[in-house]
DSSP file (Angstrom, degrees, kcal/mol; ACC not computed):
  #  RESIDUE AA STRUCTURE BP1 BP2  ACC     N-H-->O    O-->H-N    N-H-->O    O-->H-N    TCO  KAPPA ALPHA  PHI   PSI    X-CA   Y-CA   Z-CA
    1    1 A M     >        0   0    0      0, 0.0     4,-1.8     0, 0.0     5,-0.2   0.000 360.0 360.0 360.0 -44.8   71.0  115.6   65.5
    2    2 A C  H  >  +     0   0    0      1,-0.2     4,-2.5     2,-0.2     5,-0.2   0.929 360.0  55.7 -58.9 -45.7   70.7  116.5   61.9
    3    3 A K  H  > S+     0   0    0      1,-0.2     4,-2.5     2,-0.2    -1,-0.2   0.919 107.8  50.8 -55.3 -46.7   74.4  117.8   61.9
    4    4 A T  H  > S+     0   0    0      2,-0.2     4,-2.0     1,-0.2    -1,-0.2   0.858 107.9  49.8 -61.9 -38.1   75.5  114.4   63.1
    5    5 A L  H  X S+     0   0    0     -4,-1.8     4,-2.0     2,-0.2    -1,-0.2   0.924 110.7  49.8 -64.7 -45.7   73.7  112.5   60.5
    6    6 A I  H  X S+     0   0    0     -4,-2.5     4,-2.6     2,-0.2     5,-0.2   0.933 112.2  47.9 -60.0 -50.7   75.2  114.6   57.8
    7    7 A I  H  X S+     0   0    0     -4,-2.5     4,-2.2     1,-0.2    -1,-0.2   0.893 112.0  50.2 -62.8 -37.8   78.7  114.2   59.2
    8    8 A A  H  X S+     0   0    0     -4,-2.0     4,-2.1    -5,-0.2    -1,-0.2   0.885 110.8  49.2 -70.4 -32.8   78.2  110.4   59.5
    9    9 A V  H  X S+     0   0    0     -4,-2.0     4,-1.7     2,-0.2    -2,-0.2   0.901 113.1  46.4 -74.3 -40.9   77.0  110.2   55.9
   10   10 A L  H  X S+     0   0    0     -4,-2.6     4,-2.6     2,-0.2    -2,-0.2   0.850 110.1  54.1 -64.8 -35.4   80.0  112.3   54.6
   11   11 A L  H  X S+     0   0    0     -4,-2.2     4,-2.8    -5,-0.2     5,-0.3   0.958 109.4  48.3 -60.6 -55.3   82.4  110.1   56.7
   12   12 A V  H  X S+     0   0    0     -4,-2.1     4,-1.9     1,-0.2    -2,-0.2   0.880 112.3  48.5 -62.2 -39.1   81.0  107.0   55.1
   13   13 A I  H  X S+     0   0    0     -4,-1.7     4,-2.8     2,-0.2    -1,-0.2   0.933 112.6  47.8 -62.7 -50.5   81.3  108.5   51.5
   14   14 A V  H  X S+     0   0    0     -4,-2.6     4,-2.5     1,-0.2    -2,-0.2   0.931 112.4  48.6 -62.3 -40.8   84.9  109.6   52.1
   15   15 A L  H  X S+     0   0    0     -4,-2.8     4,-2.1     2,-0.2    -1,-0.2   0.868 108.7  54.5 -63.4 -35.1   85.8  106.2   53.5
   16   16 A S  H  X S+     0   0    0     -4,-1.9     4,-1.9    -5,-0.3    -2,-0.2   0.956 111.1  46.1 -56.3 -50.2   84.2  104.5   50.5
   17   17 A V  H  X S+     0   0    0     -4,-2.8     4,-0.9     1,-0.2    -2,-0.2   0.897 114.5  46.3 -61.6 -41.2   86.4  106.7   48.2
   18   18 A L  H  X S+     0   0    0     -4,-2.5     4,-0.6     1,-0.2     3,-0.3   0.847 109.6  55.2 -69.8 -34.5   89.5  106.0   50.2
   19   19 A G  H >< S+     0   0    0     -4,-2.1     3,-0.9     1,-0.2     4,-0.2   0.858  99.6  60.9 -68.4 -37.9   88.7  102.3   50.3
   20   20 A A  H >< S+     0   0    0     -4,-1.9     3,-0.8     1,-0.2    -1,-0.2   0.845 103.6  50.5 -63.3 -30.8   88.5  102.2   46.5
   21   21 A C  H 3< S+     0   0    0     -4,-0.9     3,-0.3    -3,-0.3    -1,-0.2   0.638 100.2  65.5 -72.5 -16.5   92.2  103.3   46.3
   22   22 A A  T << S+     0   0    0     -3,-0.9     3,-0.3    -4,-0.6    -1,-0.2   0.434  78.5  83.5 -91.2   3.6   93.3  100.6   48.7
   23   23 A S    X   +     0   0    0     -3,-0.8     3,-2.0    -4,-0.2     4,-0.3  -0.097  43.8 134.1-103.8  40.8   92.5   97.6   46.5
   24   24 A D  G >   +     0   0    0     -3,-0.3     3,-1.7     1,-0.3    -1,-0.2   0.826  67.4  62.5 -51.5 -38.4   95.6   97.6   44.3
   25   25 A S  G 3  S+     0   0    0     -3,-0.3    -1,-0.3     1,-0.3    -2,-0.1   0.702  93.6  63.7 -67.8 -14.8   96.0   93.8   44.7
   26   26 A N  G <  S+     0   0    0     -3,-2.0    26,-3.5    25,-0.1     2,-0.7   0.580  84.7  87.2 -87.7  -8.8   92.6   93.2   42.9
   27   27 A I  E <   +A   51   0A   0     -3,-1.7     2,-0.3    -4,-0.3    24,-0.2  -0.818  63.0 169.2 -94.5 115.9   94.0   94.7   39.7
   28   28 A Q  E     -A   50   0A   0     22,-2.7    22,-3.1    -2,-0.7     2,-0.5  -0.921  45.0-116.4-134.9 151.6   95.6   92.0   37.7
   29   29 A I  E     +A   49   0A   0     -2,-0.3    20,-0.3    20,-0.2   101,-0.1  -0.752  38.3 178.3 -76.7 122.2   97.1   91.4   34.3
   30   30 A T  E     +     0   0A   0     18,-3.1     2,-0.3    -2,-0.5    19,-0.2   0.632  54.7   5.5-111.8 -13.3   94.7   88.7   33.1
   31   31 A Y  E     -A   48   0A   0     17,-1.3    17,-3.6   100,-0.0     2,-0.5  -0.960  48.9-154.6-167.6 147.8   95.9   87.9   29.6
   32   32 A I  E     -A   47   0A   0     -2,-0.3     2,-1.0    15,-0.2    15,-0.2  -0.964   9.1-157.9-128.2 111.5   98.6   88.7   27.1
   33   33 A Y  E     +A   46   0A   0     13,-2.0    13,-1.4    -2,-0.5     3,-0.2  -0.792  26.2 166.0 -84.6 102.5   97.7   88.3   23.4
   34   34 A S        +     0   0    0     -2,-1.0     2,-0.4     1,-0.2    -1,-0.1   0.524  52.9  63.6-100.8  -5.1  101.3   87.9   22.1
   35   35 A D  S    S-     0   0    0      9,-0.1    -1,-0.2    77,-0.1    76,-0.1  -0.680  71.0-171.2-125.8  73.5  101.0   86.7   18.5
   36   36 A G        -     0   0    0     -2,-0.4     4,-0.1    -3,-0.2     6,-0.1  -0.130  25.0-134.7 -60.8 159.3   99.2   89.4   16.6
   37   37 A V  S    S+     0   0    0      2,-0.1     2,-0.6     4,-0.0    -1,-0.1   0.462  74.3 104.8 -97.3  -4.9   98.0   88.9   13.1
   38   38 A V  S  > S-     0   0    0      1,-0.1     4,-2.1     2,-0.1     6,-0.1  -0.733  87.4-105.9 -76.9 118.7   99.3   92.2   11.7
   39   39 A F  T  4 S-     0   0    0     -2,-0.6     2,-2.5     1,-0.2     4,-0.1  -0.171  79.9 -24.4 -53.8 132.9  102.3   91.1    9.7
   40   40 A R  T  4 S+     0   0    0      1,-0.2    68,-0.5    -4,-0.1    -1,-0.2  -0.392 136.8  53.3  70.9 -59.1  105.7   91.9   11.3
   41   41 A V  T  4 S-     0   0    0     -2,-2.5    -1,-0.2    66,-0.2    -2,-0.2   0.646  82.6-158.6 -87.8 -12.6  104.8   94.8   13.6
   42   42 A E    ><  +     0   0    0     -4,-2.1     3,-1.8     1,-0.2    67,-0.3   0.852  22.0 169.4  34.8  52.6  101.9   92.9   15.3
   43   43 A S  T 3   +     0   0    0      1,-0.3    49,-1.9    48,-0.2    48,-0.3   0.596  66.6  69.2 -62.9 -12.3  100.2   96.1   16.4
   44   44 A D  T 3  S+     0   0    0     47,-0.1    -1,-0.3    46,-0.1    -9,-0.1   0.482  73.1 112.9 -89.5  -2.5   97.2   94.2   17.4
   45   45 A E    <   +     0   0    0     -3,-1.8    46,-2.2   -11,-0.1     2,-0.3  -0.310  46.8 178.7 -56.8 147.4   99.0   92.5   20.4
   46   46 A Y  E     -AB  33  90A   0    -13,-1.4   -13,-2.0    44,-0.2     2,-0.4  -0.990  35.3-132.0-153.6 166.8   97.7   93.5   23.8
   47   47 A V  E     -AB  32  89A   0     42,-1.8    42,-2.5    -2,-0.3     2,-0.5  -0.982  27.1-149.8-117.2 125.2   97.9   93.2   27.5
   48   48 A E  E     -AB  31  88A   0    -17,-3.6   -18,-3.1    -2,-0.4   -17,-1.3  -0.860  12.7-172.0-101.2 127.8   94.5   92.7   29.3
   49   49 A I  E     -AB  29  87A   0     38,-2.6    38,-2.5    -2,-0.5     2,-0.3  -0.977   5.0-169.5-123.8 139.8   94.1   94.1   32.8
   50   50 A T  E     -AB  28  86A   0    -22,-3.1   -22,-2.7    -2,-0.4     2,-0.8  -0.902  25.1-130.4-128.4 145.4   91.0   93.4   34.9
   51   51 A N  E     +A   27   0A   0     34,-2.0    33,-2.6    31,-0.3   -24,-0.2  -0.895  26.6 176.5-101.0 110.4   89.7   94.6   38.1
   52   52 A L        +     0   0    0    -26,-3.5   -25,-0.1    -2,-0.8    -1,-0.1   0.449  53.2  84.3 -89.0  -2.0   88.9   91.5   40.2
   53   53 A G  S    S-     0   0    0    -27,-0.3    31,-0.4     2,-0.2    -2,-0.1  -0.079  85.6-114.9 -91.4-162.7   87.8   93.3   43.2
   54   54 A D  S    S+     0   0    0     29,-0.1    -1,-0.1     2,-0.1   -34,-0.1   0.148  90.5  72.7-119.4  19.6   84.4   94.9   44.2
   55   55 A Q  S    S-     0   0    0    -32,-0.1    -2,-0.2   -35,-0.1     2,-0.0  -0.945  84.4-110.0-124.7 147.1   85.6   98.6   44.2
   56   56 A P        -     0   0    0      0, 0.0     2,-0.4     0, 0.0    26,-0.2  -0.419  31.6-153.9 -70.4 160.1   86.6  100.9   41.4
   57   57 A Q  E     -D   81   0B   0     24,-1.8    24,-2.8   -35,-0.1     2,-0.5  -0.983  12.2-136.7-139.2 127.2   90.3  101.8   41.0
   58   58 A D  E     -D   80   0B   0     -2,-0.4    22,-0.2    22,-0.2    20,-0.1  -0.727  14.5-166.7 -79.9 120.0   91.8  104.9   39.5
   59   59 A L    >   +     0   0    0     20,-3.2     3,-2.8    -2,-0.5    17,-0.3   0.368  34.9 141.1 -94.0   4.2   94.7  103.8   37.3
   60   60 A E  T 3  S+     0   0    0      1,-0.3    63,-0.2    19,-0.2    18,-0.2  -0.192  75.8   7.9 -51.2 134.0   96.2  107.3   36.8
   61   61 A H  T 3  S+     0   0    0     15,-2.5    -1,-0.3     1,-0.3    64,-0.1   0.482  95.7 129.3  67.6   0.1  100.0  107.1   36.9
   62   62 A W    <   -     0   0    0     -3,-2.8    14,-3.1    15,-0.2     2,-0.3  -0.499  44.6-149.4 -77.1 165.2  100.1  103.4   37.0
   63   63 A S  E     -EF  75 121C   0     58,-2.3    58,-2.9    12,-0.2     2,-0.4  -0.956  15.5-156.4-139.5 160.7  102.4  101.8   34.4
   64   64 A L  E     +EF  74 120C   0     10,-2.7    10,-3.0    -2,-0.3     2,-0.3  -0.987  21.9 170.8-136.6 139.3  102.8   98.7   32.4
   65   65 A M  E     -EF  73 119C   0     54,-1.9    54,-3.0    -2,-0.4     2,-1.1  -0.998  41.4-122.9-150.2 145.6  106.1   97.4   31.0
   66   66 A D  E >>> - F   0 118C   0      6,-0.9     4,-1.9    -2,-0.3     5,-1.0  -0.794  30.7-172.8 -83.5 101.2  107.7   94.5   29.3
   67   67 A I  T 345S+     0   0    0     50,-2.0    -1,-0.2    -2,-1.1    51,-0.1   0.723  73.6  72.0 -78.3 -17.7  110.4   93.8   32.0
   68   68 A S  T 345S+     0   0    0     49,-0.8    -1,-0.3     1,-0.2    50,-0.1   0.868 117.2  20.8 -53.0 -36.1  112.1   91.2   29.8
   69   69 A E  T <45S-     0   0    0     -3,-1.0    -2,-0.2     2,-0.4    -1,-0.2   0.591 103.3-124.9-109.8 -12.1  113.3   93.8   27.6
   70   70 A G  T  <5S+     0   0    0     -4,-1.9    -3,-0.2     1,-0.2     3,-0.1   0.566  70.8 114.4  77.3  14.6  113.0   96.7   30.1
   71   71 A Y      < +     0   0    0     -5,-1.0    -2,-0.4     1,-0.2    -1,-0.2  -0.925  34.2  36.3-161.3 175.2  110.7   98.7   27.5
   72   72 A P        -     0   0    0      0, 0.0    -6,-0.9     0, 0.0     2,-0.4   0.790  59.7-161.6 -70.4 166.9  108.4   99.9   26.3
   73   73 A L  E     -E   65   0C   0     -8,-0.2     2,-0.5    30,-0.1    -8,-0.2  -0.898   3.1-162.2-114.3 142.7  106.6  101.6   29.2
   74   74 A F  E     -E   64   0C   0    -10,-3.0   -10,-2.7    -2,-0.4     2,-0.5  -0.995   3.9-161.9-123.1 122.9  103.0  102.7   29.2
   75   75 A T  E     -E   63   0C   0     -2,-0.5   -12,-0.2   -12,-0.2   -15,-0.1  -0.928  19.3-129.1-110.1 134.0  101.7  105.1   31.7
   76   76 A F        -     0   0    0    -14,-3.1   -15,-2.5    -2,-0.5     3,-0.1  -0.518  12.4-146.8 -82.6 140.9   98.0  105.3   32.2
   77   77 A P        -     0   0    0      0, 0.0     2,-0.3     0, 0.0   -15,-0.2  -0.144  62.1 -44.1 -76.1-170.1   96.1  108.7   32.1
   78   78 A S  S    S+     0   0    0    -18,-0.2     2,-0.3   -19,-0.1   -20,-0.0  -0.516  76.9 159.6 -62.2 125.9   93.1  109.0   34.4
   79   79 A C        -     0   0    0     -2,-0.3   -20,-3.2    -3,-0.1     2,-0.6  -0.877  31.9-150.4-158.7 115.3   91.1  105.9   34.1
   80   80 A I  E     -D   58   0B   0     -2,-0.3     2,-0.7   -22,-0.2   -22,-0.2  -0.828  13.9-156.2 -89.8 114.7   88.6  104.5   36.4
   81   81 A L  E     -D   57   0B   0    -24,-2.8   -24,-1.8    -2,-0.6     3,-0.1  -0.861  13.6-144.4 -98.6 111.0   88.5  100.7   36.3
   82   82 A A    >   -     0   0    0     -2,-0.7     3,-1.7   -26,-0.2   -31,-0.3  -0.273  34.0 -81.4 -71.8 159.0   85.1   99.3   37.5
   83   83 A P  T 3  S+     0   0    0      0, 0.0   -31,-0.2     0, 0.0    -1,-0.2  -0.346 119.4   8.5 -58.0 136.0   84.7   96.1   39.4
   84   84 A G  T 3  S+     0   0    0    -33,-2.6     2,-0.2   -31,-0.4   -32,-0.1   0.314 101.3 128.1  78.4 -11.0   84.7   93.3   37.0
   85   85 A E    <   -     0   0    0     -3,-1.7   -34,-2.0   -34,-0.1     2,-0.4  -0.505  42.6-156.3 -81.2 138.8   85.7   95.6   34.1
   86   86 A S  E     -B   50   0A   0    -36,-0.2     2,-0.3    -2,-0.2   -36,-0.2  -0.935   8.2-172.5-122.8 148.5   88.7   94.8   31.7
   87   87 A I  E     -B   49   0A   0    -38,-2.5   -38,-2.6    -2,-0.4     2,-0.4  -0.841  12.6-142.3-127.3 163.9   90.9   97.2   29.5
   88   88 A R  E     -B   48   0A   0     10,-2.4    13,-0.8    -2,-0.3     2,-0.6  -0.987   4.9-149.8-134.4 145.1   93.6   96.4   27.0
   89   89 A V  E     -Bc  47 101A   0    -42,-2.5   -42,-1.8    -2,-0.4    13,-0.2  -0.965  23.7-156.0-110.5 114.4   96.8   98.1   26.2
   90   90 A Y  E     -Bc  46 102A   0     11,-2.3    13,-3.1    -2,-0.6    14,-0.3  -0.531  20.4-125.2 -91.4 156.9   97.5   97.5   22.6
   91   91 A T  S    S-     0   0    0    -46,-2.2    14,-2.5   -48,-0.3    13,-0.7   0.965  96.8 -22.2 -65.0 -52.6  101.1   97.6   21.0
   92   92 A N  S    S+     0   0    0    -49,-1.9     2,-0.3   -47,-0.2   -49,-0.1  -0.010 115.5  88.3-157.7  43.9  100.2  100.2   18.4
   93   93 A E        -     0   0    0      8,-0.2     2,-0.4   -50,-0.2    -3,-0.4  -0.918  60.0-135.2-137.9 158.9   96.4  100.2   17.8
   94   94 A Y        +     0   0    0     -2,-0.3     3,-0.1    -5,-0.1     8,-0.1  -0.975  20.9 174.4-119.6 127.5   93.4  102.1   19.5
   95   95 A H    > > -     0   0    0     -2,-0.4     3,-2.2     6,-0.2     5,-1.7  -0.836  11.0-168.9-133.4 100.5   90.3  100.3   20.4
   96   96 A P  G > 5S+     0   0    0      0, 0.0     3,-1.7     0, 0.0    -1,-0.1   0.778  85.9  67.4 -54.4 -32.5   87.9  102.5   22.3
   97   97 A E  G 3 5S+     0   0    0      1,-0.3    -2,-0.0     2,-0.1    -3,-0.0   0.732 106.9  41.8 -66.0 -19.2   85.7   99.7   23.2
   98   98 A W  G < 5S-     0   0    0     -3,-2.2   -10,-2.4   -11,-0.1    -1,-0.3   0.087 137.4 -78.3-113.3  25.0   88.7   98.4   25.5
   99   99 A G  T < 5 -     0   0    0     -3,-1.7    -2,-0.1   -12,-0.2   -12,-0.1  -0.024  57.9-104.5 106.0 -24.2   89.7  101.8   26.9
  100  100 A G      < +     0   0    0     -5,-1.7     2,-0.4     1,-0.2    -1,-0.2   0.798  67.8 153.0  75.0  39.4   91.6  103.1   23.8
  101  101 A F  E     +c   89   0A   0    -13,-0.8   -11,-2.3    -6,-0.3     2,-0.3  -0.779  14.8 171.6-102.0 141.3   95.2  102.6   25.3
  102  102 A S  E     -c   90   0A   0     -2,-0.4   -11,-0.2   -13,-0.2   -10,-0.1  -0.986  39.5-142.0-149.9 140.6   98.2  102.0   23.1
  103  103 A F        -     0   0    0    -13,-3.1   -11,-0.2    -2,-0.3   -12,-0.2   0.801  38.1-139.7 -57.3 -27.2  101.9  101.8   23.7
  104  104 A E        +     0   0    0    -13,-0.7     2,-0.5   -14,-0.3   -12,-0.2   0.860  46.9 155.5  57.6  43.3  102.4  103.5   20.3
  105  105 A Y        -     0   0    0    -14,-2.5    -1,-0.2     1,-0.1    -2,-0.1  -0.882  43.0-143.8-101.8 125.9  105.2  101.3   19.6
  106  106 A G  S    S+     0   0    0     -2,-0.5     2,-0.3    -3,-0.1   -63,-0.1   0.477  75.4  37.3 -69.4  -7.8  106.1  100.6   16.0
  107  107 A R  S    S-     0   0    0    -16,-0.1   -66,-0.2   -65,-0.1    -2,-0.1  -0.865 100.3 -63.2-138.8 174.9  107.1   97.0   16.2
  108  108 A A        -     0   0    0    -68,-0.5   -66,-0.1    -2,-0.3   -65,-0.1  -0.255  40.3-176.8 -53.1 135.6  106.2   93.8   18.0
  109  109 A I        +     0   0    0    -67,-0.3     2,-0.5     1,-0.2    -1,-0.1   0.855  63.9  64.4-101.7 -56.1  106.6   93.9   21.8
  110  110 A W  S    S-     0   0    0    -68,-0.2    -1,-0.2   -77,-0.2     2,-0.1  -0.593  84.5-129.2 -84.6 113.2  105.7   90.5   23.0
  111  111 A N        -     0   0    0     -2,-0.5     5,-0.3     3,-0.2    -1,-0.1  -0.397  10.8-156.9 -71.4 135.7  108.3   87.9   21.7
  112  112 A N  S    S+     0   0    0     -2,-0.1    -1,-0.1     1,-0.1   -77,-0.1   0.722  88.5  43.8 -87.5 -26.3  106.5   84.8   20.1
  113  113 A S  S    S+     0   0    0      1,-0.3    -1,-0.1     2,-0.0    -2,-0.0   0.852 123.8  26.6 -93.6 -34.8  109.6   82.4   20.7
  114  114 A E  S    S-     0   0    0      0, 0.0    -1,-0.3     0, 0.0    -3,-0.2  -0.971  94.2-123.6-129.0 115.8  110.7   83.2   24.2
  115  115 A P        -     0   0    0      0, 0.0     2,-0.1     0, 0.0    -3,-0.1  -0.229  23.9-145.6 -64.5 147.2  107.8   84.5   26.3
  116  116 A D        -     0   0    0     -5,-0.3    17,-0.6    15,-0.0     2,-0.5  -0.418  11.9-117.7 -95.2 172.8  108.2   87.9   28.0
  117  117 A V  E     - G   0 132C   0     15,-0.2   -50,-2.0    -2,-0.1   -49,-0.8  -0.979  17.9-156.6-123.0 124.3  106.9   89.1   31.2
  118  118 A A  E     -FG  66 131C   0     13,-2.4    13,-2.3    -2,-0.5     2,-0.4  -0.764  11.6-165.5 -90.7 134.4  104.5   92.0   31.6
  119  119 A V  E     -FG  65 130C   0    -54,-3.0   -54,-1.9    -2,-0.4     2,-0.5  -0.990  10.6-154.5-129.5 141.2  104.4   94.0   34.9
  120  120 A L  E     -FG  64 129C   0      9,-3.0     8,-3.7    -2,-0.4     9,-1.3  -0.883  14.2-167.7-104.8 125.5  101.8   96.3   36.1
  121  121 A Y  E     -FG  63 127C   0    -58,-2.9   -58,-2.3    -2,-0.5     6,-0.2  -0.923  15.6-130.2-117.1 143.1  103.0   98.9   38.7
  122  122 A N    >   -     0   0    0      4,-3.0     3,-2.4    -2,-0.4   -59,-0.1  -0.196  45.3 -84.4 -78.2-179.7  100.7  101.2   40.9
  123  123 A R  T 3  S+     0   0    0      1,-0.3    -1,-0.1   -63,-0.2   -61,-0.1   0.638 129.2  58.6 -60.9 -14.9  101.3  104.9   41.1
  124  124 A D  T 3  S-     0   0    0      2,-0.2    -1,-0.3     0, 0.0     3,-0.1   0.464 119.1-109.6 -89.8  -6.3  104.0  104.4   43.9
  125  125 A G  S <  S+     0   0    0     -3,-2.4     2,-0.4     1,-0.3    -2,-0.1   0.630  72.3 144.4  85.8  13.1  105.9  102.3   41.6
  126  126 A K        -     0   0    0      1,-0.1    -4,-3.0     2,-0.0    -1,-0.3  -0.755  57.1-110.7 -93.2 133.3  105.1   99.0   43.6
  127  127 A E  E     +G  121   0C   0     -2,-0.4    -6,-0.2    -6,-0.2     3,-0.1  -0.397  39.8 172.9 -61.9 133.2  104.6   95.9   41.4
  128  128 A V  E     -     0   0C   0     -8,-3.7     2,-0.3     1,-0.4    -7,-0.2   0.687  61.3  -3.8-113.3 -31.4  100.9   94.9   41.5
  129  129 A S  E     -G  120   0C   0     -9,-1.3    -9,-3.0  -101,-0.1    -1,-0.4  -0.985  54.5-174.2-158.7 149.5  100.8   92.2   39.0
  130  130 A Q  E     -G  119   0C   0     -2,-0.3     2,-0.4   -11,-0.2   -11,-0.2  -0.998   7.9-179.8-147.5 152.2  102.9   90.3   36.5
  131  131 A K  E     -G  118   0C   0    -13,-2.3   -13,-2.4    -2,-0.4     2,-0.2  -0.998  11.3-165.1-149.8 144.6  102.3   87.7   33.9
  132  132 A S  E      G  117   0C   0     -2,-0.4   -15,-0.2   -15,-0.2  -100,-0.1  -0.685 360.0 360.0-115.6 176.0  104.0   85.7   31.3
  133  133 A Y              0   0    0    -17,-0.6   -16,-0.1    -2,-0.2   -99,-0.1   0.343 360.0 360.0-136.2 360.0  102.5   83.6   28.4
């Protein structure tokens, strides 16, 4: 009886972990700050990504791109995005309070006169979210 209980508990844990990876559609681009205040290079521009679901999601190997231009591309290192949490990917700044992610791109990415489209892809290259401004 004790072995059955242990197996059942382990099964619930494994299924919970697997379920956390199945909620791709809950990860959304929620905001694009496209008109930075840093003259010319607008290094303070960012794309905000939010976990709108109720399970954590590992963003390792996910990518973010300006598809209007076809570049630049940012690929996430291992990053667990908790339910309700938001992170930002900056053009060329680092903000640890928002995850510390940057395209490391030396000039403005997001066009101020003709809006661009940001697209988020999961680790399989499937589009999960897109947003314009």
